[in-house]
N, C-alpha and C positions, 0 to 999 in steps of 0.2 A: 400399196397405195395405187389407186386407179386414177390416171390422168384423163382429162377430156380431150387432149390433143395427142396426135401421134408423136412418138419419141423424136422423130427427125425434126419436126417443127420446134419442139422444146429445145433441141440442141442448137438450132439456128438462132432462136431468141436469146439463149444463154450466151452464144458467141457474140451477138450484137451488143448485149449489155456489157460484156467484158471488154469489147473493142472501144466502146464509148468511155468506159471508166479509165482504161489505159491511155487513151488519147487525151482525156482531160488532165490526168496526172502529168503526162509528158508536156502538154502545153503550159501547165502551171510551173513546171521546172524551167522551161525555156524562157518564159516571160518574167521570171523573178529577177529582181535587181541583183547585181553581183555582190553588193555589200549593203547590209541594212544600216539604219541609223537610229540613234536614240531619239526619244521625244525632245523636241526643241533644237536638235542639231540641224544646222543648215545643210542644204543639198549642195554637194561639191561637184556634181557632174555638169554636163552641158546644160545651159540655161533652158528651162522649159517655158511654159506659159508664164507671163508676168502675173504676180498676185493681184487679185481684184482690189481696187480702191473704191469703196462705196462712200462717196462724198455726201450723198443725200440720205444716208441711212439714219433712221431715228429709232430709238428703242420703243418697244411696245409698252404702252401704258394701259391702265385698266379701261379707259375710255375707248381706246382703239380696239381692244379685245371684245368688250361687251357692247360698245356703242354708247353715245352720250345718254345721260339719264333724261327720260322724257316723262313728265308728269302725266298721270292718267287724266282723261277727259272727265269733266264734271257732268253729272246728270242734270236734267232740267230742274229737279227739285233742289239739288244742292246749289245751283246757280241762283234760284229764287230766294233760298234761305240766306245766301251770302249777300245778295242785293238788299234784302230786308234788314239784315244786321248792319250793313253799311248805312242805310237810310236812318236806322234807329240811332246809331252813333252820331250821325250828322245832326239829327234833331236834338239830341242831348247836348251836343256842343253848341248849337245855336241857342238853346234854352239857357245854358250856362252863361253865354256871352250876354244875352238879354238881361239875365238876372244881375250880372256884374255891372251892367250899364245903369240899372235902376237903383242900386245900393248907394246910400249916401256916403260921401267921402269920410274916411276914418274908420269905417266898419270893415272888418276882415271876414270874408266869407270862406269857410273851410272848403277845401277841394274835395273831390270824391275820394272815398277811402280806398286803401290798397286792395281790400277784399272785393269791392265793387269793380275796381279797375281790372282785377285778375279775372273776375267772372265775365267781363266783356271781351276779354282776349279771345281771338279765334282759336279753335282747337288745333292741335298740331296735325300736320299732314299725315296721311297714312303711310306706313313703311313701304318702300319700293318693292315691287315684286321681284322675286329671285330670278336672275337670268338663267336661261337653260344652259346646261353644261354639255 
């Protein structure tokens, strides 16, 4: 096999890599605790730093992760349609009140049917857009 560096340079690089590996292993042994402990076992040595007490910590809720739901802005056409629907409902209510005022006493005027009331209900809002992941 032909190397692109002289053999002496390769020996120096190999020696440096071996020195770094050996020193890392030695420092790992020297800094290891004298005795390990099981999970949940209290530390019995000298008191280290006090455990943190987070008094103002609050769990993450879906709103804090994604942000509060913000409805989309209506277009001008949608605003005009909603205003026209509102005015039509108001006119129908005024007409019903006027008709009820002119009916002689004792006559019962049937109210609007449930099918007509259901057709006047506004359509459900569009589903919210999926938040980015």
